[in-house]
N, C-alpha and C positions, 0 to 999 in steps of 0.2 A: 880863487876858490876857498871858501870857507872850511876852517878845523875846529874841533872842539876838543880841548885837552880833558882828558880824563885822571890822571895821575900829575901830582905835582913833583914825583922824584925824578928829578932831572938828571941827577948824578949817574943813575944807574946805566950801564953801556947798552942795554937790550931797548933799542926804539923800534917800537911794534906800530904799525898802522892799520886801521880796522878800516875796511871796504864796505861799508854797509850798501846794502842791494833793497833794503826794506827793513820793519822794524814789527816788534809783539805789537798785535794787536791791541788798541786804546783799552778795551774794555778789562784785558789781562794786566796792564802795567801797574797796577796799585798792588797787585797779590806778588807778581813775578820780575817787576822790573823792565827798563827798555830793552832791547836787544843788545846793545853796545854793554849796558850793565850785565847784563846775562854772561857775555864773553869774557869779560873782565873777571867776573866773578868765577865761572865754571873752570875756567883754564888757568886760575892764579896769577893772574897778569899785572897783580897789582906793584910790583917793585920794577916794572918798567915803566919808559916814558911811552905814553899810549896818546896817539893822535887817531880823533875819528872822522872820516869823511863820509857824509851820507852821499854815494854816488848816484841812487835814484832820484836825488834832487837836484844834480848837476854838478855836486861837488867832487874834485879830484885833486890829489897832490900836484903843486907845480913842478917838481923834479922827483926821479924815482928816489934820490936821496935822503928824502924826507925820513925815511924809516929803513931801519934794516932789513926788518921781514913786513910782509903784507898779510895779513888774514881777509880773505874774501868770504862774506857771510852768506846765508840761505837769503832767498827772495820769494814772494808770491809768482814774479814773472819768470817767462821762460826765455831761455838763450837765445831761441828761436825767434822770439820778438826782433823787430827792426827798430827798436827803440834807439835814440841818438844816443842817451846815456851807457847801454850795453854796448853799442858799436867804440865809443870814446873809452870805455873799461877795458874793453879787447885793446885797443891801441896802448893803452898805458900798461898793461900787463906785458906785452910782448915787450917794451920797452926795458920794464923792470927786469925782465927775466934776461934782456940781452946784457942789463948794467949788474947781474948776478944778484938781484935781490932775491932775499927767499919768499915764496909764494906759496900759501897754504889755503885751501878751499874747502866750504863745506857745502855740499848739497849744490843748490846754483853756483856757489863759489869753485867747486869742484869740475862743474861744466864748462863754466866760461874760461877757466884756464886751461882747459884741452880744446875748446874752441878756438882761443885765442893763439894757441902754440900749434895749431894746424891739424886738433883732434876731430872728430864729428860727433855731434850729439843730435839725437833723433827723439820723438816722442815714442815712448816706448809700447810696442804693439802688445806687451805682456799686461799691461794696465798699470794701477797705482802700485807703489810699494809703500804701504801704509801701515803704521805701527813699529812693532820692535821683530824683524828678521834676522836670521842667519847668513852669512857668507862662509866658505871656506878659505883659510889662510894659506897662502902658495909660499910665503916664506914666513920665517922667524921675524918678529920685530920687538926690541928690549922694550919692555914696559906692558907688552900685551900677553895675555896667558899664554901657558905653555900648549894647548888643547888647539884644536885643527878648526875651530869655529869662531868667528866673531860675530855677536850680536849686538845692535844699535837701535835706538830710535829712528823711524826715517819717515820721510813725507814729499813723495816726488813721482811725477810723470815722466820726466824726459829722462834720458840716458845716454852717457858715454858708449856709444858702440865702436867707435875706433880712436884709440887713444893717441894722445899727441905724439909726435917723435921724439927719443930720448926718453920716455916716461914709462917706467915698468908698473907691472900690476901685482900687488900685494895679497889681495883678496878679492873674491869674486864667488860668483854662483851662475847657475844655468839661468836664474832669473834676471841677476845684474852682474854680467861678468866683470866688468871694469869698475869695482865698488871701492878699492884703496888702491892708491897710485902714487908713485913719487918718482924721483931723479934724486939721488942722495945729494944730500946737503943744499938739495936746491930748489926741490917741489914735494910737498906734501897734501895731496886733497883724498876725500873722501865722500861718498855718497850721505852716507847716515849723518845724524844730528848727537854727538856725544854730549854737547852743550845743553840739550833738552833734558830735563828731568822727567819722569814718568808721569807726576803730578801736573806738570805743564802741557805735556804733550795730550792729557786728556783732556785737561780745560782747553787747549787750542783746537781740538777735534770737536768739542761741543761747540766751540765760538762757530767754527765752519761748516757745522756738519751738513748744511744744506748742499755743499758741494759734491757728497758722495752718495752713492747708491747704498742704502740701507743695509745689504747683505755684506756690503764691503766695511761700513764703520763698525758694523758689529764684531766681523773678523778681527778688525784691527783693533778694537777694545781687549779683545780675547788674548791679543798677543801681548798686551801690555804687561801680563801678569807674571812672562817668562822673564829670567834674569838677562839683564843688559851690561856689557863690558865697557860703560861708559867711562868708569874712572880711568881704566888703563888707557884708553883711546886720548882721553884729555891730556894726560902724563907724557903721552907720546907726542901731541900736539906742542904741548908747551916746551918739552925740550926742544924740539925744531925751532920753535918761535925765537927761543933764547941763546940758540947756537950763535957761537963769534961772528961777527960779521963778515964778507969777501971785501977785497978792497980792488973795485974796477969802477971808474968811472961813467957816468952816462954817455953812449953814442950821440955826438952832435951831428948837424946838417939835416939834409931834407930826409 
């Protein structure tokens, strides 16, 4: 399978794999860049050795130890789709977790990690989570504001309704109960998009406005004026991705 290098700084101890499950719409790339470029820029990953796998195009690491940590990005696809690449990604994530590779997930990535590790994802009866909305923090996390709420850009129809065994809930709400979850030192996932800037989300909503009810779209646009905690969440994600690797070899056998 192919892999595209982003950073030539091979000497740094942090080896981070980006598992891409979609890309920035082509019409927005001239202004905002590709999704891989967005993740590297917004999470300040330039000091790490970065490899990118376009999982939605059939690419996956040959070995879980090709990176210390894997970040699974967002996608227009649903975890509930029975695409071959989604099932193969789930199998890889199970192997990577068993090999104690750190796993981070955003939106679709959050859902597929839970799905792969034994949780349950469903189409939300509440409807779309669109725009900037707040959830309550159930525990303090270094790097996040002291206040009790967390607000981030979001764009999702599916939700984690039953977390995977061993993953704790850090933040949630009645609308999205399992919004921010983790397993200390091993897994960090969230439903929101801290890598999205407000101008990007605004442009993204315009590019796919035909998919939404006009009233929902109007409400989402109005929410873009409220403050977001993206900077703090980016710092939390970066610290997780750059943590020292654990030393466990990938399981062998069938």
